Backbone and ligand atoms as CSV (ligand in chain L), in Angstrom:
chain,resi,resn,atom,element,x,y,z
A,1,MET,N,N,6.740,144.795,2.892
A,1,MET,CA,C,5.581,144.167,2.110
A,1,MET,C,C,4.876,143.106,2.900
A,2,PRO,N,N,3.556,143.246,3.060
A,2,PRO,CA,C,2.851,142.218,3.704
A,2,PRO,C,C,2.895,140.887,3.045
A,3,GLN,N,N,2.746,139.847,3.872
A,3,GLN,CA,C,2.652,138.566,3.247
A,3,GLN,C,C,1.264,138.285,2.824
A,4,VAL,N,N,0.972,138.057,1.552
A,4,VAL,CA,C,-0.438,137.930,1.156
A,4,VAL,C,C,-0.591,136.481,0.625
A,5,LEU,N,N,-1.513,135.746,1.189
A,5,LEU,CA,C,-1.736,134.339,0.841
A,5,LEU,C,C,-3.200,134.269,0.123
A,6,LYS,N,N,-3.056,133.528,-1.065
A,6,LYS,CA,C,-4.289,133.356,-1.802
A,6,LYS,C,C,-4.334,131.960,-2.373
A,7,GLY,N,N,-5.389,131.259,-2.107
A,7,GLY,CA,C,-5.513,129.828,-2.551
A,7,GLY,C,C,-5.585,129.822,-4.067
A,8,HIS,N,N,-4.954,128.884,-4.642
A,8,HIS,CA,C,-5.071,128.766,-6.091
A,8,HIS,C,C,-6.098,127.598,-6.407
A,9,GLN,N,N,-6.380,127.333,-7.617
A,9,GLN,CA,C,-7.433,126.385,-7.905
A,9,GLN,C,C,-6.990,125.133,-8.695
A,10,GLN,N,N,-5.804,124.672,-8.183
A,10,GLN,CA,C,-5.355,123.335,-8.726
A,10,GLN,C,C,-5.818,122.271,-7.804
A,11,GLY,N,N,-6.586,121.390,-8.233
A,11,GLY,CA,C,-7.068,120.257,-7.447
A,11,GLY,C,C,-6.331,118.902,-7.538
A,12,ASP,N,N,-5.184,118.957,-8.284
A,12,ASP,CA,C,-4.481,117.705,-8.469
A,12,ASP,C,C,-4.150,116.931,-7.182
A,13,GLY,N,N,-4.511,115.651,-7.049
A,13,GLY,CA,C,-4.141,114.891,-5.883
A,13,GLY,C,C,-5.208,115.033,-4.768
A,14,LEU,N,N,-6.116,115.790,-4.835
A,14,LEU,CA,C,-7.092,115.968,-3.752
A,14,LEU,C,C,-8.087,114.999,-3.751
A,15,ARG,N,N,-8.611,114.546,-2.511
A,15,ARG,CA,C,-9.655,113.648,-2.266
A,15,ARG,C,C,-10.803,114.422,-1.702
A,16,ILE,N,N,-11.965,114.310,-2.335
A,16,ILE,CA,C,-13.120,115.209,-1.937
A,16,ILE,C,C,-14.280,114.325,-1.707
A,17,GLY,N,N,-15.017,114.607,-0.554
A,17,GLY,CA,C,-16.316,114.013,-0.224
A,17,GLY,C,C,-17.400,115.018,-0.617
A,18,ILE,N,N,-18.408,114.476,-1.069
A,18,ILE,CA,C,-19.592,115.275,-1.426
A,18,ILE,C,C,-20.814,114.660,-0.722
A,19,VAL,N,N,-21.561,115.488,0.109
A,19,VAL,CA,C,-22.783,115.024,0.594
A,19,VAL,C,C,-23.857,115.799,-0.105
A,20,VAL,N,N,-24.898,115.025,-0.608
A,20,VAL,CA,C,-25.942,115.691,-1.318
A,20,VAL,C,C,-27.233,115.224,-0.963
A,21,ALA,N,N,-28.191,116.192,-0.826
A,21,ALA,CA,C,-29.592,115.770,-0.374
A,21,ALA,C,C,-30.394,115.328,-1.467
A,22,ARG,N,N,-31.194,114.224,-1.306
A,22,ARG,CA,C,-32.133,113.689,-2.277
A,22,ARG,C,C,-33.364,114.513,-2.471
A,23,PHE,N,N,-33.800,115.231,-1.387
A,23,PHE,CA,C,-35.054,116.075,-1.357
A,23,PHE,C,C,-34.700,117.106,-2.407
A,24,ASN,N,N,-35.746,117.376,-3.248
A,24,ASN,CA,C,-35.558,118.299,-4.510
A,24,ASN,C,C,-34.398,117.776,-5.342
A,25,GLU,N,N,-34.404,116.477,-5.620
A,25,GLU,CA,C,-33.354,115.891,-6.361
A,25,GLU,C,C,-33.279,116.460,-7.810
A,26,HIS,N,N,-34.409,117.009,-8.379
A,26,HIS,CA,C,-34.302,117.622,-9.718
A,26,HIS,C,C,-33.428,118.752,-9.669
A,27,ILE,N,N,-33.157,119.453,-8.527
A,27,ILE,CA,C,-32.269,120.526,-8.313
A,27,ILE,C,C,-30.924,120.083,-7.901
A,28,THR,N,N,-30.895,119.258,-6.889
A,28,THR,CA,C,-29.635,119.003,-6.231
A,28,THR,C,C,-28.775,118.056,-7.227
A,29,SER,N,N,-29.421,117.268,-8.118
A,29,SER,CA,C,-28.659,116.544,-9.044
A,29,SER,C,C,-27.905,117.442,-9.974
A,30,ARG,N,N,-28.414,118.652,-10.334
A,30,ARG,CA,C,-27.752,119.673,-11.114
A,30,ARG,C,C,-26.505,120.306,-10.321
A,31,LEU,N,N,-26.802,120.472,-9.061
A,31,LEU,CA,C,-25.719,121.009,-8.231
A,31,LEU,C,C,-24.550,120.087,-8.236
A,32,LEU,N,N,-24.986,118.785,-8.092
A,32,LEU,CA,C,-23.966,117.751,-8.041
A,32,LEU,C,C,-23.191,117.638,-9.367
A,33,GLN,N,N,-23.909,117.774,-10.483
A,33,GLN,CA,C,-23.208,117.702,-11.650
A,33,GLN,C,C,-22.260,118.975,-11.832
A,34,GLY,N,N,-22.719,120.085,-11.366
A,34,GLY,CA,C,-21.797,121.269,-11.466
A,34,GLY,C,C,-20.523,121.072,-10.559
A,35,ALA,N,N,-20.758,120.534,-9.402
A,35,ALA,CA,C,-19.627,120.296,-8.524
A,35,ALA,C,C,-18.620,119.261,-9.095
A,36,LEU,N,N,-19.213,118.190,-9.645
A,36,LEU,CA,C,-18.275,117.216,-10.386
A,36,LEU,C,C,-17.471,117.767,-11.469
A,37,GLU,N,N,-18.187,118.537,-12.371
A,37,GLU,CA,C,-17.514,119.166,-13.487
A,37,GLU,C,C,-16.387,120.067,-12.949
A,38,GLY,N,N,-16.772,120.898,-11.922
A,38,GLY,CA,C,-15.763,121.868,-11.415
A,38,GLY,C,C,-14.492,121.080,-10.831
A,39,LEU,N,N,-14.731,119.999,-10.186
A,39,LEU,CA,C,-13.647,119.231,-9.560
A,39,LEU,C,C,-12.756,118.644,-10.584
A,40,LEU,N,N,-13.444,118.016,-11.617
A,40,LEU,CA,C,-12.719,117.292,-12.694
A,40,LEU,C,C,-11.949,118.383,-13.551
A,41,ALA,N,N,-12.538,119.455,-13.859
A,41,ALA,CA,C,-11.842,120.515,-14.627
A,41,ALA,C,C,-10.617,121.100,-13.976
A,42,HIS,N,N,-10.541,120.927,-12.584
A,42,HIS,CA,C,-9.447,121.485,-11.880
A,42,HIS,C,C,-8.520,120.333,-11.282
A,43,GLY,N,N,-8.442,119.314,-11.951
A,43,GLY,CA,C,-7.558,118.269,-11.689
A,43,GLY,C,C,-7.907,117.151,-10.725
A,44,VAL,N,N,-9.015,117.236,-10.156
A,44,VAL,CA,C,-9.347,116.141,-9.272
A,44,VAL,C,C,-9.749,114.852,-10.076
A,45,LEU,N,N,-9.340,113.764,-9.547
A,45,LEU,CA,C,-9.689,112.487,-10.407
A,45,LEU,C,C,-10.961,111.884,-9.918
A,46,ASP,N,N,-11.672,111.385,-10.875
A,46,ASP,CA,C,-12.931,110.684,-10.625
A,46,ASP,C,C,-12.801,109.697,-9.365
A,47,GLU,N,N,-11.861,109.010,-9.356
A,47,GLU,CA,C,-11.708,107.894,-8.295
A,47,GLU,C,C,-11.385,108.473,-6.913
A,48,ASP,N,N,-11.011,109.821,-6.955
A,48,ASP,CA,C,-10.852,110.517,-5.679
A,48,ASP,C,C,-11.997,111.223,-5.184
A,49,ILE,N,N,-13.194,111.017,-5.736
A,49,ILE,CA,C,-14.465,111.722,-5.280
A,49,ILE,C,C,-15.436,110.674,-4.745
A,50,VAL,N,N,-15.916,110.918,-3.565
A,50,VAL,CA,C,-16.874,110.049,-2.947
A,50,VAL,C,C,-18.177,110.902,-2.913
A,51,VAL,N,N,-19.312,110.360,-3.401
A,51,VAL,CA,C,-20.649,111.046,-3.288
A,51,VAL,C,C,-21.519,110.323,-2.337
A,52,VAL,N,N,-21.989,110.929,-1.322
A,52,VAL,CA,C,-22.862,110.310,-0.460
A,52,VAL,C,C,-24.383,111.015,-0.497
A,53,TRP,N,N,-25.353,110.279,-0.914
A,53,TRP,CA,C,-26.720,110.948,-0.943
A,53,TRP,C,C,-27.314,110.750,0.399
A,54,VAL,N,N,-28.035,111.751,0.836
A,54,VAL,CA,C,-28.818,111.672,2.133
A,54,VAL,C,C,-30.303,112.088,1.894
A,55,PRO,N,N,-31.120,111.691,2.852
A,55,PRO,CA,C,-32.609,112.069,2.484
A,55,PRO,C,C,-32.854,113.500,2.129
A,56,GLY,N,N,-32.404,114.430,3.087
A,56,GLY,CA,C,-32.708,115.900,2.914
A,56,GLY,C,C,-31.541,116.625,3.484
A,57,SER,N,N,-31.682,117.956,3.391
A,57,SER,CA,C,-30.655,118.858,3.842
A,57,SER,C,C,-30.403,118.749,5.296
A,58,PHE,N,N,-31.438,118.377,5.973
A,58,PHE,CA,C,-31.387,118.310,7.481
A,58,PHE,C,C,-30.319,117.279,7.938
A,59,GLU,N,N,-30.211,116.284,7.079
A,59,GLU,CA,C,-29.393,115.045,7.323
A,59,GLU,C,C,-27.862,115.371,6.981
A,60,ILE,N,N,-27.621,116.425,6.156
A,60,ILE,CA,C,-26.281,116.653,5.554
A,60,ILE,C,C,-25.279,116.712,6.688
A,61,PRO,N,N,-25.504,117.476,7.786
A,61,PRO,CA,C,-24.298,117.585,8.766
A,61,PRO,C,C,-23.767,116.428,9.451
A,62,ALA,N,N,-24.704,115.433,9.689
A,62,ALA,CA,C,-24.293,114.185,10.232
A,62,ALA,C,C,-23.192,113.403,9.380
A,63,VAL,N,N,-23.514,113.399,8.128
A,63,VAL,CA,C,-22.616,112.708,7.208
A,63,VAL,C,C,-21.391,113.468,6.934
A,64,ALA,N,N,-21.589,114.813,6.744
A,64,ALA,CA,C,-20.436,115.650,6.529
A,64,ALA,C,C,-19.507,115.515,7.729
A,65,GLU,N,N,-19.972,115.419,8.976
A,65,GLU,CA,C,-19.144,115.193,10.059
A,65,GLU,C,C,-18.302,113.958,10.038
A,66,GLN,N,N,-19.086,112.853,9.683
A,66,GLN,CA,C,-18.383,111.561,9.712
A,66,GLN,C,C,-17.230,111.647,8.560
A,67,LEU,N,N,-17.536,112.090,7.460
A,67,LEU,CA,C,-16.510,112.181,6.317
A,67,LEU,C,C,-15.336,113.151,6.744
A,68,ALA,N,N,-15.613,114.232,7.488
A,68,ALA,CA,C,-14.599,115.225,7.844
A,68,ALA,C,C,-13.751,114.584,8.949
A,69,GLN,N,N,-14.284,113.819,9.843
A,69,GLN,CA,C,-13.521,113.222,10.891
A,69,GLN,C,C,-12.596,111.996,10.552
A,70,ARG,N,N,-12.909,111.467,9.289
A,70,ARG,CA,C,-12.046,110.368,8.916
A,70,ARG,C,C,-10.665,110.802,8.710
A,71,GLY,N,N,-10.334,112.012,8.256
A,71,GLY,CA,C,-8.985,112.504,8.116
A,71,GLY,C,C,-8.420,112.201,6.698
A,72,ASP,N,N,-9.134,111.462,5.825
A,72,ASP,CA,C,-8.574,111.126,4.545
A,72,ASP,C,C,-9.319,111.838,3.376
A,73,PHE,N,N,-10.142,112.833,3.750
A,73,PHE,CA,C,-10.640,113.688,2.634
A,73,PHE,C,C,-10.118,115.047,2.886
A,74,ASP,N,N,-9.659,115.693,1.787
A,74,ASP,CA,C,-9.098,117.003,1.820
A,74,ASP,C,C,-10.119,118.063,2.110
A,75,ALA,N,N,-11.345,117.758,1.551
A,75,ALA,CA,C,-12.525,118.755,1.716
A,75,ALA,C,C,-13.764,117.949,1.648
A,76,VAL,N,N,-14.837,118.583,2.255
A,76,VAL,CA,C,-16.144,118.009,2.214
A,76,VAL,C,C,-17.128,119.054,1.619
A,77,ILE,N,N,-17.849,118.747,0.538
A,77,ILE,CA,C,-18.749,119.690,-0.019
A,77,ILE,C,C,-20.226,119.246,0.256
A,78,CYS,N,N,-21.028,120.171,0.785
A,78,CYS,CA,C,-22.427,119.901,1.215
A,78,CYS,C,C,-23.408,120.489,0.229
A,79,LEU,N,N,-24.166,119.665,-0.499
A,79,LEU,CA,C,-25.035,120.258,-1.484
A,79,LEU,C,C,-26.593,119.879,-1.093
A,80,GLY,N,N,-27.494,120.972,-1.236
A,80,GLY,CA,C,-28.831,120.751,-0.939
A,80,GLY,C,C,-29.616,121.921,-1.559
A,81,ALA,N,N,-30.933,121.820,-1.518
A,81,ALA,CA,C,-31.889,122.766,-2.058
A,81,ALA,C,C,-33.031,122.839,-1.080
A,82,VAL,N,N,-33.137,123.883,-0.323
A,82,VAL,CA,C,-34.313,124.058,0.635
A,82,VAL,C,C,-35.208,125.160,0.021
A,83,VAL,N,N,-36.348,124.760,-0.362
A,83,VAL,CA,C,-37.242,125.608,-1.186
A,83,VAL,C,C,-38.437,125.870,-0.229
A,84,LYS,N,N,-38.912,127.133,-0.154
A,84,LYS,CA,C,-39.893,127.618,0.838
A,84,LYS,C,C,-41.262,127.095,0.706
A,85,HIS,N,N,-41.888,127.195,-0.391
A,85,HIS,CA,C,-43.291,126.741,-0.566
A,85,HIS,C,C,-44.120,127.315,0.507
A,86,GLU,N,N,-45.221,126.599,0.813
A,86,GLU,CA,C,-46.236,127.316,1.794
A,86,GLU,C,C,-46.016,127.298,3.232
A,87,THR,N,N,-45.336,126.344,3.817
A,87,THR,CA,C,-45.154,126.282,5.238
A,87,THR,C,C,-43.964,126.811,5.693
A,88,ASP,N,N,-43.711,126.905,7.096
A,88,ASP,CA,C,-42.567,127.412,7.587
A,88,ASP,C,C,-41.536,126.281,7.965
A,89,HIS,N,N,-41.952,125.069,7.511
A,89,HIS,CA,C,-40.959,123.957,7.665
A,89,HIS,C,C,-39.588,124.292,7.167
A,90,TYR,N,N,-39.568,125.035,5.997
A,90,TYR,CA,C,-38.377,125.509,5.327
A,90,TYR,C,C,-37.464,126.115,6.231
A,91,TYR,N,N,-37.885,127.021,7.178
A,91,TYR,CA,C,-36.943,127.829,7.992
A,91,TYR,C,C,-36.191,126.881,8.998
A,92,TYR,N,N,-36.855,125.758,9.526
A,92,TYR,CA,C,-36.216,124.896,10.400
A,92,TYR,C,C,-35.188,124.045,9.652
A,93,VAL,N,N,-35.500,123.573,8.495
A,93,VAL,CA,C,-34.634,122.747,7.660
A,93,VAL,C,C,-33.389,123.477,7.274
A,94,ALA,N,N,-33.648,124.751,6.766
A,94,ALA,CA,C,-32.532,125.603,6.250
A,94,ALA,C,C,-31.647,126.059,7.368
A,95,ALA,N,N,-32.234,126.432,8.501
A,95,ALA,CA,C,-31.412,126.924,9.636
A,95,ALA,C,C,-30.610,125.766,10.222
A,96,GLU,N,N,-31.251,124.628,10.392
A,96,GLU,CA,C,-30.410,123.444,11.010
A,96,GLU,C,C,-29.316,122.979,9.989
A,97,ALA,N,N,-29.673,123.015,8.801
A,97,ALA,CA,C,-28.652,122.652,7.800
A,97,ALA,C,C,-27.409,123.607,7.862
A,98,ALA,N,N,-27.785,124.901,7.862
A,98,ALA,CA,C,-26.692,125.856,7.939
A,98,ALA,C,C,-25.913,125.781,9.259
A,99,ARG,N,N,-26.636,125.678,10.331
A,99,ARG,CA,C,-25.971,125.673,11.673
A,99,ARG,C,C,-25.188,124.429,11.826
A,100,GLY,N,N,-25.725,123.320,11.255
A,100,GLY,CA,C,-24.947,122.058,11.398
A,100,GLY,C,C,-23.676,121.898,10.588
A,101,ILE,N,N,-23.928,122.480,9.344
A,101,ILE,CA,C,-22.648,122.440,8.502
A,101,ILE,C,C,-21.626,123.490,9.011
A,102,ALA,N,N,-22.099,124.541,9.491
A,102,ALA,CA,C,-21.060,125.626,9.979
A,102,ALA,C,C,-20.375,124.977,11.171
A,103,SER,N,N,-21.093,124.222,12.095
A,103,SER,CA,C,-20.436,123.613,13.277
A,103,SER,C,C,-19.436,122.512,12.830
A,104,VAL,N,N,-19.901,121.716,11.834
A,104,VAL,CA,C,-18.918,120.737,11.381
A,104,VAL,C,C,-17.616,121.338,10.779
A,105,ALA,N,N,-17.913,122.491,10.128
A,105,ALA,CA,C,-16.718,123.218,9.431
A,105,ALA,C,C,-15.770,123.709,10.497
A,106,ARG,N,N,-16.339,124.250,11.662
A,106,ARG,CA,C,-15.540,124.844,12.671
A,106,ARG,C,C,-14.685,123.623,13.443
A,107,GLU,N,N,-15.324,122.542,13.512
A,107,GLU,CA,C,-14.651,121.333,14.273
A,107,GLU,C,C,-13.646,120.750,13.338
A,108,SER,N,N,-13.765,120.848,12.145
A,108,SER,CA,C,-12.962,119.957,11.133
A,108,SER,C,C,-11.742,120.731,10.710
A,109,GLU,N,N,-10.630,119.933,10.493
A,109,GLU,CA,C,-9.486,120.593,9.952
A,109,GLU,C,C,-9.639,120.705,8.473
A,110,ALA,N,N,-10.327,119.850,7.880
A,110,ALA,CA,C,-10.532,119.939,6.432
A,110,ALA,C,C,-11.627,120.900,6.158
A,111,PRO,N,N,-11.548,121.726,5.082
A,111,PRO,CA,C,-12.691,122.645,4.841
A,111,PRO,C,C,-14.019,121.937,4.544
A,112,VAL,N,N,-15.027,122.510,4.997
A,112,VAL,CA,C,-16.462,121.946,4.824
A,112,VAL,C,C,-17.193,122.997,4.120
A,113,ILE,N,N,-17.613,122.769,2.921
A,113,ILE,CA,C,-18.192,123.876,1.991
A,113,ILE,C,C,-19.771,123.887,2.024
A,114,PHE,N,N,-20.422,125.034,2.168
A,114,PHE,CA,C,-21.835,125.185,2.199
A,114,PHE,C,C,-22.380,125.530,0.848
A,115,GLY,N,N,-22.874,124.368,0.167
A,115,GLY,CA,C,-23.460,124.570,-1.078
A,115,GLY,C,C,-24.982,124.231,-1.154
A,116,VAL,N,N,-25.640,124.773,-0.014
A,116,VAL,CA,C,-27.135,124.597,0.124
A,116,VAL,C,C,-27.855,125.817,-0.335
A,117,LEU,N,N,-28.771,125.555,-1.338
A,117,LEU,CA,C,-29.462,126.730,-1.859
A,117,LEU,C,C,-30.703,126.958,-0.903
A,118,THR,N,N,-31.060,128.209,-0.545
A,118,THR,CA,C,-32.200,128.467,0.135
A,118,THR,C,C,-33.051,129.526,-0.668
A,119,THR,N,N,-34.147,129.039,-1.271
A,119,THR,CA,C,-34.902,129.912,-2.115
A,119,THR,C,C,-36.460,129.979,-1.917
A,120,GLU,N,N,-37.001,130.951,-2.450
A,120,GLU,CA,C,-38.416,131.072,-2.284
A,120,GLU,C,C,-39.246,130.024,-3.145
A,121,ASN,N,N,-38.620,129.638,-4.234
A,121,ASN,CA,C,-39.355,128.683,-5.106
A,121,ASN,C,C,-38.377,127.941,-6.039
A,122,ASP,N,N,-38.897,126.952,-6.765
A,122,ASP,CA,C,-38.118,126.048,-7.657
A,122,ASP,C,C,-37.349,126.861,-8.708
A,123,GLN,N,N,-38.080,127.840,-9.255
A,123,GLN,CA,C,-37.431,128.533,-10.333
A,123,GLN,C,C,-36.113,129.324,-9.895
A,124,GLN,N,N,-36.161,129.961,-8.761
A,124,GLN,CA,C,-34.894,130.590,-8.263
A,124,GLN,C,C,-33.867,129.598,-7.979
A,125,ALA,N,N,-34.252,128.430,-7.463
A,125,ALA,CA,C,-33.264,127.371,-7.211
A,125,ALA,C,C,-32.629,126.828,-8.498
A,126,LEU,N,N,-33.569,126.599,-9.499
A,126,LEU,CA,C,-33.059,126.107,-10.845
A,126,LEU,C,C,-32.112,127.167,-11.519
A,127,GLU,N,N,-32.440,128.386,-11.316
A,127,GLU,CA,C,-31.526,129.373,-11.971
A,127,GLU,C,C,-30.120,129.350,-11.354
A,128,ARG,N,N,-30.002,128.778,-10.107
A,128,ARG,CA,C,-28.722,128.695,-9.380
A,128,ARG,C,C,-28.183,127.327,-9.558
A,129,ALA,N,N,-28.762,126.530,-10.259
A,129,ALA,CA,C,-28.170,125.094,-10.302
A,129,ALA,C,C,-27.994,124.859,-11.791
A,130,GLY,N,N,-27.363,125.697,-12.435
A,130,GLY,CA,C,-27.006,125.496,-13.910
A,130,GLY,C,C,-27.777,126.382,-14.741
A,131,GLY,N,N,-28.590,127.447,-14.206
A,131,GLY,CA,C,-29.302,128.303,-14.993
A,131,GLY,C,C,-28.624,129.717,-15.144
A,132,LYS,N,N,-29.397,130.745,-15.244
A,132,LYS,CA,C,-28.834,131.998,-15.552
A,132,LYS,C,C,-28.040,132.563,-14.392
A,133,GLU,N,N,-28.200,132.072,-13.222
A,133,GLU,CA,C,-27.351,132.571,-12.092
A,133,GLU,C,C,-26.110,131.720,-11.842
A,134,GLY,N,N,-25.875,130.799,-12.835
A,134,GLY,CA,C,-24.710,129.903,-12.599
A,134,GLY,C,C,-25.041,128.612,-11.884
A,135,ASN,N,N,-23.979,128.051,-11.399
A,135,ASN,CA,C,-24.229,126.782,-10.685
A,135,ASN,C,C,-23.549,126.781,-9.356
A,136,LYS,N,N,-24.286,126.861,-8.301
A,136,LYS,CA,C,-23.733,126.968,-6.991
A,136,LYS,C,C,-22.988,125.664,-6.584
A,137,GLY,N,N,-23.186,124.587,-7.182
A,137,GLY,CA,C,-22.345,123.338,-6.983
A,137,GLY,C,C,-21.102,123.546,-7.540
A,138,LEU,N,N,-21.003,124.112,-8.726
A,138,LEU,CA,C,-19.610,124.460,-9.284
A,138,LEU,C,C,-18.827,125.395,-8.351
A,139,ASP,N,N,-19.456,126.468,-7.929
A,139,ASP,CA,C,-18.863,127.442,-7.017
A,139,ASP,C,C,-18.458,126.761,-5.789
A,140,ALA,N,N,-19.182,125.789,-5.258
A,140,ALA,CA,C,-18.785,125.042,-4.027
A,140,ALA,C,C,-17.554,124.264,-4.289
A,141,ALA,N,N,-17.488,123.708,-5.470
A,141,ALA,CA,C,-16.260,122.881,-5.760
A,141,ALA,C,C,-15.062,123.815,-5.824
A,142,LEU,N,N,-15.117,124.944,-6.509
A,142,LEU,CA,C,-13.929,125.819,-6.570
A,142,LEU,C,C,-13.615,126.376,-5.217
A,143,ALA,N,N,-14.572,126.521,-4.353
A,143,ALA,CA,C,-14.353,127.027,-3.005
A,143,ALA,C,C,-13.673,126.047,-2.200
A,144,ALA,N,N,-13.964,124.749,-2.394
A,144,ALA,CA,C,-13.379,123.555,-1.636
A,144,ALA,C,C,-11.860,123.643,-2.103
A,145,ILE,N,N,-11.502,123.591,-3.349
A,145,ILE,CA,C,-10.180,123.451,-3.832
A,145,ILE,C,C,-9.332,124.735,-3.361
A,146,GLU,N,N,-9.918,125.939,-3.411
A,146,GLU,CA,C,-9.314,127.146,-2.993
A,146,GLU,C,C,-8.986,127.014,-1.458
A,147,MET,N,N,-9.993,126.626,-0.632
A,147,MET,CA,C,-9.750,126.510,0.820
A,147,MET,C,C,-8.714,125.529,1.230
A,148,VAL,N,N,-8.710,124.322,0.529
A,148,VAL,CA,C,-7.570,123.457,0.759
A,148,VAL,C,C,-6.236,124.063,0.544
A,149,ASN,N,N,-6.106,124.825,-0.562
A,149,ASN,CA,C,-4.845,125.359,-0.843
A,149,ASN,C,C,-4.509,126.500,0.059
A,150,VAL,N,N,-5.437,127.324,0.430
A,150,VAL,CA,C,-5.064,128.475,1.203
A,150,VAL,C,C,-4.768,128.030,2.626
A,151,LEU,N,N,-5.568,126.920,3.091
A,151,LEU,CA,C,-5.155,126.486,4.482
A,151,LEU,C,C,-3.897,125.834,4.500
A,152,ARG,N,N,-3.425,125.191,3.392
A,152,ARG,CA,C,-1.988,124.692,3.327
A,152,ARG,C,C,-1.038,125.815,3.456
A,153,GLN,N,N,-1.399,126.899,2.809
A,153,GLN,CA,C,-0.362,128.045,2.851
A,153,GLN,C,C,-0.391,128.676,4.324
A,154,VAL,N,N,-1.505,128.775,4.878
A,154,VAL,CA,C,-1.593,129.252,6.279
A,154,VAL,C,C,-0.828,128.500,7.269
A,155,GLU,N,N,-0.863,127.082,7.037
A,155,GLU,CA,C,-0.081,126.292,7.931
A,155,GLU,C,C,1.443,126.559,7.792
A,156,GLU,N,N,1.954,127.040,6.614
A,156,GLU,CA,C,3.309,127.228,6.502
A,156,GLU,C,C,3.709,128.708,6.830
A,157,ILE,N,N,2.816,129.428,7.364
A,157,ILE,CA,C,3.297,130.822,7.727
A,157,ILE,C,C,4.320,130.723,8.852
A,158,ARG,N,N,5.392,131.447,8.720
A,158,ARG,CA,C,6.452,131.358,9.745
A,158,ARG,C,C,6.494,132.702,10.558
L,1,INI,N1,N,-35.219,118.919,2.744
L,1,INI,C1,C,-34.489,119.653,1.791
L,1,INI,O1,O,-33.275,119.297,1.500
L,1,INI,N2,N,-35.057,120.766,1.187
L,1,INI,C2,C,-36.330,121.095,1.510
L,1,INI,O2,O,-36.846,122.072,0.934
L,1,INI,C3,C,-37.064,120.372,2.474
L,1,INI,N3,N,-38.415,120.816,2.905
L,1,INI,O3,O,-38.841,121.942,2.500
L,1,INI,O4,O,-39.109,120.159,3.525
L,1,INI,C4,C,-36.390,119.359,3.100
L,1,INI,N4,N,-37.074,118.628,4.064
L,1,INI,C5,C,-36.635,117.229,4.480
L,1,INI,C6,C,-35.590,117.241,5.587
L,1,INI,O5,O,-34.343,117.797,5.068
L,1,INI,C7,C,-35.325,115.930,6.270
L,1,INI,O6,O,-34.878,115.065,5.307
L,1,INI,C8,C,-36.682,115.419,6.819
L,1,INI,O7,O,-37.330,116.391,7.770
L,1,INI,C9,C,-36.399,114.127,7.621
L,1,INI,O8,O,-35.425,114.412,8.780
């Protein structure tokens, strides 16, 4: 029989950092609300959650890195909304946010979760921030809890 490991979604006792971009706050505040609801519903306590607002998604990796390096957060969740509009500024912000967060995630022992929307327009973003496509903030919260738990199991493989 293979040994199969699967993270569960009990968040009791976890300490979670959330980095959230202020740019497109009408969207990111909904992602944050979804993430908080997800964490609280799975046993994480209010007082064990730290939320850090940053100017935009471009700034997320720097703060995520600082939180992840402290060693006292079980996971860091990154939330942002990069919306295309007319110029190609979007590509640079989205690419750097993704690259930066992925780099922090690779360097960090704690899971670092990518909850940054990249969409063509506001409507698509709002649909994914508590609309008909769900809430990617909530998904990010569940991914954070699952990753903490599966990594703990992986550490115990003999
Ligand atoms: N930041 C976002 O989070 N979303 C965007 O859609 C966005 N656009 O399109 O410009 C955005 N720009 C700001 C950027 O993240 C930085 O805060 C800014 O460039 C200062 O470094």
